Each structure stands twice: as structure tokens, then as C-alpha cells.
C-alpha positions as CSV (number, residue, x, y, z in Angstrom):
1,M,71.5,164.0,130.3
2,P,68.8,161.0,129.1
3,K,67.9,161.1,125.5
4,E,64.4,161.4,126.0
5,H,64.8,164.7,128.3
6,L,67.0,166.3,125.9
7,N,64.3,165.5,123.5
8,T,61.9,167.4,125.6
9,M,63.9,170.4,126.0
10,F,64.9,171.4,122.2
11,R,60.9,170.7,121.6
12,G,60.4,173.1,124.1
13,A,62.9,175.5,123.1
14,L,61.7,175.1,119.9
15,I,58.1,176.2,121.1
16,L,59.1,179.1,122.8
17,S,61.7,180.3,120.3
18,I,58.3,180.3,117.6
19,S,56.3,182.2,119.9
20,S,59.1,184.7,121.3
21,L,59.2,185.2,117.3
22,V,55.3,185.8,116.3
23,A,55.8,188.4,119.9
24,K,58.3,190.4,118.3
25,I,56.7,190.4,114.9
26,L,53.5,191.5,116.3
27,S,55.7,194.4,119.2
28,A,57.1,196.0,116.4
29,V,54.7,196.0,113.3
30,Y,51.3,197.7,115.5
31,R,53.9,200.9,116.4
32,I,53.5,201.5,112.6
33,P,49.3,201.6,112.6
34,L,49.6,203.3,115.8
35,Q,52.1,206.3,114.1
36,N,49.6,206.6,111.4
37,M,46.6,206.8,113.5
38,V,47.9,209.2,116.0
39,G,50.7,211.2,114.4
40,N,54.0,212.1,115.5
41,T,53.0,213.7,118.4
42,G,50.7,211.0,120.0
43,F,53.5,208.5,119.2
44,Y,55.8,210.5,121.1
45,V,53.4,210.5,124.1
46,Y,53.2,206.5,123.6
47,Q,56.5,205.7,123.4
48,Q,57.9,207.8,125.9
49,I,56.8,205.7,128.4
50,Y,56.9,202.8,126.5
51,P,60.4,202.0,128.2
52,I,58.7,201.7,131.5
53,Y,56.7,199.0,130.7
54,G,59.4,197.4,128.6
55,I,61.6,197.0,131.5
56,G,58.2,195.3,133.2
57,M,58.2,193.0,130.5
58,T,61.9,192.2,130.2
59,F,61.5,191.4,134.2
60,A,58.3,189.0,133.9
61,L,59.0,187.5,130.6
62,N,62.7,186.8,130.8
63,G,65.2,187.8,133.1
64,F,63.2,186.5,136.7
65,P,61.8,183.8,134.7
66,N,64.9,182.4,133.7
67,F,66.3,182.9,137.2
68,I,63.5,181.1,138.5
69,S,63.5,178.3,136.2
70,K,67.2,177.7,137.3
71,L,66.3,178.1,141.0
72,V,63.8,175.0,140.2
73,A,66.1,172.8,138.0
74,E,68.3,173.1,141.0
75,Q,65.7,171.3,143.6
76,P,65.6,167.6,144.1
77,D,62.2,166.9,144.4
78,E,59.4,168.1,143.6
79,T,58.3,169.6,147.3
80,S,61.5,171.5,147.2
81,K,60.4,173.0,143.9
82,S,57.1,174.0,144.8
83,L,58.6,175.6,148.4
84,V,61.4,177.5,146.6
85,T,58.8,178.9,143.4
86,R,56.4,180.5,146.3
87,R,59.9,182.0,148.4
88,A,60.7,183.2,145.0
89,F,57.3,184.8,144.7
90,H,57.5,186.6,148.1
91,I,60.7,187.9,147.2
92,L,59.0,188.9,144.0
93,S,56.0,190.4,145.5
94,G,58.4,193.0,147.6
95,L,60.0,194.0,144.4
96,S,56.9,195.0,142.2
97,L,55.4,196.8,145.1
98,V,58.0,198.4,145.4
99,I,58.1,199.7,142.1
100,F,54.7,200.1,141.6
101,L,54.2,202.7,144.8
102,G,57.8,204.4,143.3
103,L,56.0,204.8,139.9
104,Q,52.4,205.8,141.6
105,L,54.2,208.1,144.0
106,G,56.4,209.4,141.8
107,A,54.6,209.8,138.6
108,N,54.5,213.5,138.9
109,W,58.5,213.4,139.3
110,I,59.2,211.4,136.4
111,A,57.0,213.4,133.9
112,I,58.9,216.4,135.1
113,R,61.9,214.9,134.5
114,M,61.3,213.8,131.0
115,G,60.0,217.4,130.2
116,D,56.1,217.3,129.9
117,V,54.5,217.0,133.4
118,R,51.2,216.2,131.2
119,L,52.5,212.4,130.9
120,A,52.2,212.2,134.5
121,P,49.0,209.4,134.0
122,I,50.6,207.9,132.0
123,V,53.3,206.7,134.1
124,S,50.3,205.8,136.6
125,S,48.4,203.7,134.5
126,V,51.6,201.6,133.1
127,A,52.3,200.9,137.1
128,W,49.6,198.5,137.5
129,M,51.5,195.7,135.6
130,F,53.7,195.3,137.9
131,I,51.0,193.8,140.6
132,F,51.2,191.0,138.1
133,M,54.9,190.7,137.3
134,P,55.4,188.2,140.4
135,W,52.7,185.8,139.4
136,L,53.6,185.8,135.8
137,A,57.2,185.5,136.4
138,T,57.2,182.7,138.9
139,G,54.8,180.7,136.6
140,R,56.5,180.7,133.5
141,G,59.8,179.9,135.9
142,Y,58.1,177.0,137.1
143,Y,57.2,175.5,134.2
144,Q,60.7,176.0,132.2
145,G,62.7,174.8,135.2
146,Q,60.2,171.8,134.9
147,F,61.0,171.9,130.8
148,L,57.9,172.7,130.0
149,M,58.1,176.0,127.6
150,G,53.9,175.4,126.6
151,P,52.5,177.5,129.4
152,T,55.3,180.3,128.9
153,A,54.7,180.5,125.0
154,V,51.0,180.7,125.7
155,S,50.8,183.8,128.2
156,Q,53.2,185.5,126.0
157,L,51.2,185.4,122.9
158,I,48.2,186.5,125.2
159,E,49.5,189.2,126.6
160,Q,51.0,190.5,123.4
161,V,47.3,189.9,121.5
162,V,45.5,191.7,123.9
163,R,48.1,194.7,124.6
164,V,48.2,195.2,120.9
165,G,44.2,195.0,120.7
166,V,44.1,197.4,123.4
167,I,46.5,200.0,122.0
168,I,44.6,199.6,118.2
169,M,41.2,200.3,120.0
170,A,42.5,203.1,122.1
171,A,44.2,205.2,118.9
172,Y,40.5,204.3,117.2
173,F,38.6,205.9,119.6
174,S,40.7,208.6,119.9
175,I,40.2,209.8,116.0
176,H,36.4,209.0,116.5
177,R,35.9,210.4,119.7
178,G,38.2,213.3,119.7
179,W,40.3,212.5,122.8
180,D,43.3,214.6,122.8
181,D,47.2,212.4,122.8
182,Y,47.6,212.4,126.3
183,H,43.9,210.7,127.0
184,M,44.7,208.0,124.2
185,G,48.2,207.8,125.4
186,T,46.9,206.9,129.0
187,W,44.5,204.4,127.5
188,A,47.0,202.9,125.5
189,M,49.2,202.2,127.8
190,S,47.0,200.7,129.8
191,S,47.0,198.0,127.7
192,A,50.0,196.6,129.9
193,A,47.6,195.8,132.9
194,F,44.5,194.3,131.1
195,A,47.5,192.2,129.1
196,A,49.2,191.1,132.6
197,I,45.6,190.0,133.7
198,C,44.8,188.0,130.8
199,S,47.8,186.1,130.5
200,S,47.7,185.7,134.7
201,L,45.2,183.1,133.7
202,V,47.3,180.7,132.4
203,F,48.9,180.3,135.6
204,T,45.8,180.3,137.6
205,G,46.0,176.5,138.1
206,F,49.8,176.4,139.2
207,G,49.0,179.8,141.5
208,L,46.6,178.0,143.4
209,K,48.3,174.7,144.0
210,H,52.4,176.5,144.3
211,L,51.4,180.0,145.7
212,L,47.9,180.2,147.2
213,A,48.0,176.5,149.1
214,P,49.0,175.8,152.6
215,A,53.0,174.8,152.2
216,P,53.5,171.5,152.3
217,T,56.4,170.2,154.4
218,A,60.0,170.8,153.4
219,T,61.9,167.4,153.0
220,R,65.4,169.0,152.8
221,P,66.8,172.5,153.9
222,L,65.8,175.5,151.1
223,P,68.1,178.4,150.5
224,S,67.0,181.3,153.0
225,Y,65.4,184.0,152.2
226,R,68.4,186.1,152.4
227,K,70.4,184.3,149.9
228,L,68.0,184.3,147.6
229,T,67.4,187.9,147.4
230,K,71.0,188.1,147.5
231,R,71.1,185.7,144.3
232,F,68.1,187.4,142.7
233,I,69.8,191.1,142.4
234,V,73.0,189.4,141.2
235,E,72.1,186.7,138.7
236,G,68.7,187.7,138.2
237,G,69.6,191.0,137.8
238,T,72.2,190.2,135.7
239,L,69.8,188.3,133.6
240,C,67.1,191.7,133.5
241,L,70.0,194.1,132.4
242,V,71.1,191.6,129.4
243,A,67.5,191.3,128.2
244,A,66.7,195.2,129.0
245,V,70.1,196.7,126.9
246,V,67.9,198.2,124.0
247,I,65.0,199.4,126.1
248,L,67.4,200.7,129.0
249,L,68.8,202.6,126.2
250,Q,65.3,204.1,124.9
251,L,64.7,205.3,128.3
252,I,67.6,207.3,128.7
253,D,66.2,208.6,125.5
254,S,62.8,209.8,127.3
255,F,64.6,211.4,129.9
256,S,67.1,213.8,127.2
257,V,65.5,214.1,123.8
258,M,62.8,216.1,124.1
259,K,64.1,218.4,126.6
260,G,67.6,218.4,124.6
261,L,65.1,219.5,121.7
262,V,63.7,222.3,123.8
263,A,67.6,223.6,124.8
264,Q,68.3,223.6,121.4
265,G,65.5,226.1,120.9
266,Q,62.6,224.0,119.8
267,L,59.0,225.0,120.9
268,P,57.8,222.2,122.9
269,E,55.1,221.2,120.5
270,I,57.8,220.9,117.7
271,A,60.3,219.0,120.0
272,K,57.3,216.6,121.2
273,S,57.1,215.9,117.3
274,L,60.6,215.5,116.3
275,K,60.9,212.8,119.3
276,G,58.0,211.0,117.5
277,V,59.8,211.3,114.0
278,F,62.8,210.0,116.3
279,D,61.0,207.0,117.3
280,R,60.2,205.9,114.1
281,G,63.5,203.9,114.1
282,Q,62.3,201.7,117.0
283,P,60.1,199.1,115.2
284,L,62.5,199.2,112.1
285,V,65.2,198.1,114.7
286,Q,63.0,195.4,116.0
287,L,62.3,194.0,112.9
288,G,65.6,194.3,111.7
289,L,66.7,192.3,114.8
290,V,63.9,189.8,114.3
291,V,65.2,189.0,111.1
292,A,69.0,188.7,112.2
293,T,68.4,186.9,115.1
294,S,65.8,184.2,114.4
295,F,67.6,182.5,112.6
296,S,70.7,182.4,114.0
297,A,68.8,181.5,117.5
298,T,67.3,177.9,115.8
299,L,71.0,176.7,116.8
300,L,70.9,177.5,120.6
301,P,69.3,174.2,121.4
302,A,72.5,172.6,119.7
303,L,74.8,174.6,121.5
304,T,73.2,173.6,124.3
305,N,73.2,169.7,123.6
306,A,77.3,170.1,122.3
307,L,78.6,172.0,125.5
308,A,76.3,169.5,127.8
309,K,78.0,166.7,126.0
310,R,81.1,168.2,126.2
311,Q,82.0,168.7,122.6
312,F,83.8,171.8,122.5
313,I,84.9,171.5,119.0
314,E,81.2,171.3,118.0
315,F,80.4,173.7,120.1
316,K,82.6,176.1,118.1
317,R,81.5,175.2,114.9
318,H,77.7,176.0,116.4
319,T,79.0,179.6,118.0
320,Q,80.6,180.6,114.8
321,A,77.7,179.7,112.9
322,M,75.5,181.7,114.9
323,V,77.6,184.9,115.1
324,H,78.3,184.7,111.2
325,V,74.8,184.5,110.2
326,S,73.7,187.2,112.8
327,L,76.4,189.6,111.6
328,A,75.5,188.6,107.8
329,L,71.8,189.2,108.3
330,S,72.0,192.2,110.6
331,M,74.3,193.6,108.1
332,A,72.3,192.9,104.9
333,A,69.4,194.3,106.2
334,T,70.7,197.7,107.9
335,V,72.5,198.5,104.4
336,G,68.9,197.8,103.0
337,L,67.4,199.8,105.3
338,I,70.1,202.9,104.8
339,V,69.8,202.9,101.2
340,L,65.5,202.4,100.9
341,M,65.2,204.7,103.9
342,P,63.2,207.6,102.1
343,Q,60.8,205.1,100.1
344,I,60.5,203.0,103.5
345,N,60.2,206.5,105.5
346,R,57.2,207.7,103.4
347,L,55.9,204.2,102.9
348,L,55.4,203.5,106.6
349,F,55.0,206.6,108.1
350,G,53.7,209.0,105.3
351,S,56.7,211.5,105.0
352,L,60.5,211.8,104.7
353,E,61.1,214.0,107.8
354,G,64.0,212.3,110.3
355,T,65.1,210.3,107.3
356,T,69.0,210.9,107.8
357,A,68.5,210.2,112.0
358,L,66.4,207.0,111.1
359,R,69.9,206.0,108.9
360,I,72.0,206.7,111.6
361,Y,69.8,204.2,114.0
362,V,69.5,201.1,112.3
363,L,73.0,201.5,112.3
364,S,71.8,199.9,115.9
365,I,71.1,196.8,114.2
366,I,74.3,195.2,113.4
367,F,75.4,196.0,116.8
368,A,72.4,194.6,118.6
369,A,72.4,191.4,116.8
370,L,76.3,190.8,117.8
371,I,75.0,191.7,121.0
372,T,72.6,189.1,121.5
373,T,74.3,186.3,120.1
374,Y,77.5,186.6,121.9
375,T,75.5,187.0,125.0
376,S,73.5,184.0,124.3
377,V,77.1,182.2,123.8
378,L,78.8,183.8,127.0
379,Q,75.6,182.6,129.0
380,S,75.8,179.2,128.3
381,L,79.4,179.4,129.5
382,N,78.3,181.0,132.8
383,Q,80.7,184.0,131.8
384,Y,79.0,187.0,132.8
385,T,82.0,189.5,133.7
386,A,82.6,191.3,130.2
387,M,78.4,191.2,129.8
388,I,78.3,193.4,133.0
389,I,81.0,195.8,132.4
390,G,79.9,196.1,128.5
391,I,76.7,197.0,129.4
392,V,77.1,199.5,131.8
393,A,80.2,201.1,129.9
394,G,77.3,201.6,126.4
395,L,74.6,203.0,129.0
396,V,77.4,205.2,130.7
397,T,78.3,206.7,127.3
398,K,74.3,207.3,126.1
399,L,74.1,209.0,129.7
400,A,77.1,211.0,129.3
401,L,76.7,212.4,125.7
402,N,73.0,212.1,124.8
403,Y,71.4,215.3,126.2
404,T,74.7,217.5,124.7
405,L,74.7,215.9,120.9
406,V,70.6,216.5,121.0
407,V,71.5,220.2,121.9
408,R,74.0,220.4,119.3
409,Y,72.5,218.3,116.4
410,G,68.9,217.2,117.4
411,I,67.6,213.7,116.4
412,N,70.3,213.0,114.3
413,G,72.7,213.2,117.4
414,A,70.7,210.8,119.2
415,S,70.9,208.3,117.0
416,L,74.4,208.3,117.0
417,V,75.4,208.0,120.6
418,T,72.5,205.0,120.7
419,A,74.8,203.1,117.8
420,L,78.0,204.3,119.6
421,S,76.8,203.0,123.0
422,L,75.7,200.1,121.4
423,A,79.1,199.8,119.7
424,V,81.2,200.1,122.7
425,M,78.6,197.5,124.7
426,F,79.8,195.0,121.8
427,G,83.6,196.2,122.0
428,I,84.3,195.0,125.4
429,M,82.1,192.0,124.9
430,W,84.1,190.8,122.6
431,L,87.3,191.6,124.2
432,G,86.9,190.5,127.1
433,S,85.4,186.7,125.5
434,P,87.5,183.6,124.8
435,D,89.8,183.8,122.4
436,D,87.6,180.8,120.2
437,L,85.1,183.5,120.5
438,Q,87.2,186.3,120.0
439,Q,88.6,184.6,116.5
440,V,85.1,183.8,115.1
441,L,85.0,187.5,113.7
442,L,88.4,186.8,112.2
443,E,88.7,183.9,110.6
444,S,89.1,183.1,106.8
445,G,88.3,187.1,105.9
446,Y,84.9,186.5,107.0
447,V,84.3,190.4,107.4
448,I,85.7,192.1,104.2
449,K,84.0,189.2,102.0
450,L,80.7,190.3,103.9
451,L,81.5,194.6,104.1
452,A,82.4,194.0,99.7
453,I,79.3,192.0,99.2
454,S,77.2,194.2,101.6
455,A,78.6,197.3,99.6
456,A,77.4,195.8,96.2
457,M,74.0,195.3,97.1
458,G,73.7,198.8,98.6
459,I,75.0,200.2,95.0
460,V,73.2,198.0,93.1
461,V,69.9,198.8,95.3
462,L,70.6,202.5,94.9
463,I,70.9,202.4,91.0
464,S,68.0,200.8,91.0
465,S,65.9,202.8,92.9
466,H,67.2,205.7,91.3
467,E,66.1,204.1,88.2
468,I,62.6,204.0,89.0
469,Q,61.9,207.3,90.7
470,A,63.2,208.8,87.5
471,L,61.0,206.6,85.3
472,V,58.0,207.5,87.0
473,G,59.5,211.4,87.5
474,P,58.6,214.0,90.0
475,A,55.4,214.4,90.0
476,M,54.5,210.4,91.4
477,A,57.4,210.8,94.0
478,N,55.0,211.6,97.0
479,N,53.2,208.2,96.6
480,R,53.0,205.9,98.7
481,G,52.2,203.0,96.4
482,I,55.3,204.3,94.1
483,A,57.1,204.4,97.3
484,G,56.2,200.8,98.2
485,I,57.0,199.2,94.6
486,I,60.8,200.9,94.7
487,T,60.7,199.6,98.3
488,L,60.1,195.7,97.0
489,V,61.8,195.8,94.0
490,G,64.8,196.9,96.2
491,V,64.4,194.1,98.3
492,V,64.3,191.8,96.2
493,I,67.1,192.6,94.3
494,G,69.3,193.4,96.9
495,I,68.5,189.6,98.4
496,I,69.6,188.3,94.8
497,V,72.3,190.4,94.8
498,F,73.8,189.5,98.5
499,V,72.8,185.8,97.8
500,G,74.3,185.6,94.7
501,G,77.8,187.5,96.0
502,A,77.3,185.0,99.4
503,V,77.8,181.6,96.8
504,V,80.6,183.5,94.8
505,V,83.0,184.5,97.6
506,R,82.2,181.4,99.9
507,L,80.3,183.5,102.5
508,F,79.3,181.0,104.5
509,S,79.9,177.2,105.3
510,I,77.0,174.3,104.2
511,R,76.0,174.4,108.0
512,E,75.6,178.2,107.8
513,W,73.4,177.7,104.6
514,L,71.0,175.1,106.3
515,V,70.6,177.9,108.9
516,L,69.3,180.0,106.1
517,P,65.8,179.8,104.8
518,Y,66.0,178.0,101.5
519,G,69.1,177.4,102.4
520,K,69.5,173.4,101.3
521,R,67.6,174.0,98.0
522,L,70.3,176.8,97.0
523,I,73.1,174.3,98.2
524,K,71.5,171.4,95.8
525,A,71.2,174.0,93.2
526,V,74.9,174.9,93.4
527,A,76.0,171.6,93.7
528,K,73.9,170.6,90.2
529,G,75.0,174.1,88.7
530,K,78.8,172.5,89.4
531,E,77.7,169.1,87.8
532,H,76.7,170.4,84.9
533,H,79.5,173.0,84.1
534,S,81.6,169.6,84.9
């Protein structure tokens, strides 16, 4: 691959990574003011239907665009690229029409299966976004196939900003105009269609030229619609499945948690509120994942480059750095959240409800981060079997156990099954990955060192938070400001203890330190300290 071509690809990957990071942060953070504005039941109404939106955006943003970019990159000339994109658009249009009609005609059925028939209009409102899915997916896929990531990045940011804006406006109007939770939910979910319209405008020029203009004459034979459809189902479907893992678990929760709580003996209104409390875990896990995977993802272009140049030792080193950094950050975030959960729960959501369930739920961060990292590596190696088997096994685990454990243990049971399902997924992926990739976690006692540092950090942060609580006294215990101070102090102490412990036990290699923020400065500071002592 020419050097200029590689540089363009890496610049594009960086642009897309930054926009994805901003979009993920926005997607996680807006839920906190939303819950504060509409309460537990309003949050339940929104979160029940959110997984349908999430799956649609996975189709339009990750799974199908990535597959279409591969199709486009395979074509030898511009005419073939344009024609294969047009065929992909036709196939996706058929799929999106089937999904749209299925959601519109089946809205009542879906709502009843979720245990709340009043959710039907919200299902109908979110269905409209699927109309725009073919346009978005083919536009993004075409430009990505040309190594131009700018249009995808811009459309991604527009989509999130517009959607979050409409959702917060819907919550605001629900408070000031006395809307009920379901009316608010309908408008909040209509944000998906508004956002899709606005982000689709980025691809107007592309659509007029490649989708709506008269088709150019083919210069060479193209893959048939039948062959392309088969590849969409197998290859595109696999990419969508991998990208939608956490959302699919949330979808299973939508169909089983509320019904399980009612079967347990809770009144429907109490069950809705409890489901809203359980859903507090989703933004926490999402934020934890952003922290855990964003820095390790910076190694992806280097990983691709090493593989393209057949530099297998370098590929292994980059893989090890990705896994080590991702696991360390996810472990630190998880232990910190577990220890500080009472304060975080009060600070962000205004109460201590569901603290135990949330502590269990955030264990998902570790396994979800490892799944994200391992899938990136396995995809670069074109090894999909272990991924698919792992994901299917995890989803079957969730389906089989969720309702039963909710009936028995309430929302604690749902949290436990989520973490267990992700653990099953990762376990199978790990066992099915190449030996070199398995050994990455086992080399040089890395996991034992990490567990020791995390335990030390957790104990120090726990003692510190108890000391501050004792200092301010029980009268101030329910104050959100005090909870914020304890959280902030806990985070600072946790970082100091974790980084200090990592330096002492030599948890990271120099390559791994350089991936982390201020890692370069830390290496220099440690080197100067050694020189000073010697």
C-alpha cells in the first residue's frame, strides 16, 4: 500500500475515532439530565424502546457501512464503485421497509410483549428512522470505502446533537406543559427520525450522483443481487451483531425485566419505577466503556499497518498493548464505580435506590471492554467464528436466565445475568482465539498484578470516602453536593493509587504507557527520579 494512501487512511481513522468518542460521550451523558427531569418512570418509558433505536443506529452507523466500505474498496474503478453502492442501497431499502412495516404493524404486539401496551405509540415513532437507514448506511459506506471519513464523522455528530437536543426539549416540555410520561416518550423517540433527516443531508450530493441519477453503464461484471444479498446477511449481519452486543442485551431486558418484576408481586407502577432505576446502569457502563476503550483504540491504525506489512511480531505487541490498556482502565473504572456507587448514585440520580443492582451491573464494563478489544483484533484477522459463537451463547444465556432471576432477585438478578452473559461471550471468544491472542492476558503475571493494584485502590478509596462521611456527619449524608465532593476526592485518590501501583509493580510496558494520557510525562518523571537516586 503506498505511503500516501496509508497516511490518508490513518488520518481518516483518527477523525472517525474522535467523532465516535464525542458521540459516545454525548450518548451516555444526556441520559443523566433526562432521568433527573422525568424521574424513574419517565426514564423507564424512554429506555424500554431505546434498544430498537440503538439497533437501527448500529445498522446505519457501524455494521452495514463497514460492510459497504469493504464492497466499495473491492471494486477496481469508479463506475463499479458507484454501481455496487446503488445495488447495496436497493437491498437495504427492502430491508428497512420490512423493518419499518414490522414495527408499525406490530407496535401493539411488541408493547404487549414488553408488558405495557401504552408503549405502542413510542414503538411507532422510532420506526420512522429506519426509512433513512439505507441512505445513511450507503453514504457512510461509500465514503469510508474511498478512505474519506469526514462525511461519516460529520453525520455522526449531527445525528447525536440533534437527537439529544430533541430529547432534552421533550423532557423540558413534559415538565412545563404537564405531559404524561408516554407522551414525553413518544416525542423523545421521534428524535431518532429528526436526527436521521438532519444527518442524511450530509449525503445529499452523494445521493443525487450515485443513487438517484441515471445509472452509468457497467464497465465490468458486478456481483448479482442474489450474491450481494447473501453477503449482506452473512458478512454485514455479523458486523451488525458484533456492534450491537450490549444493545441486544438491553432489548432482552425490555421484554423481561418489567414483566418479571410484576410476576414477583410488584404493582405495575412500582415495577416501572424499578426498571427505571435499573436503567441507570446503562449510562454508567457506557461512560466506563468510553474510558476503557478510547485510548486502546488509538492503536488500531498501527495494528492494521503491522498486519498489512506482515510484521507479525509488531502486530502481537500492539495487540498486547490494546488488551492490557483496555483491561486495566476497565478494571480501574469498575472498582472505582463499585466503591463510590452510593455517592455516584446520589450525585447523578438524586437517590440511593438500586445501589446494589448498579454495583453488579458495572461489572459489565470489564467484559464489554475485553469483547470490544478482542473483536477489533479478530476482525482484523478475518476470524469471525469465535465471535459469532460467543455472542450467540451470551444472548442465549441472557434469554434463558433473565426472567427467572428477575422473579427471584428483582433488578439485582437482571444485573447479574447481564454481567454473566458478557462473561460467557468473552470466555468463548478468548478460548476460540489464536494462541498468541490467548497468551496476551497470561503473560508476565499481568492479571495478578492488576488485581492487586485494583484491590489496593478500592480499599484506599473506600476508607477515604468513609472518613469524609464521618467528618461531615449524618446530617449532611443526603446532600448531593457532599456526594459530589466525596466522588471527586475518591476519583483523584483512586488515580494516584492506581498509577503509583502500576509504576511500582511495572504493570505496563513503555509502549503501553505512551497510549495513556500523560504517559510520556510519567515515563520521563520516573526516569529522572531514578537518575536522581542513583
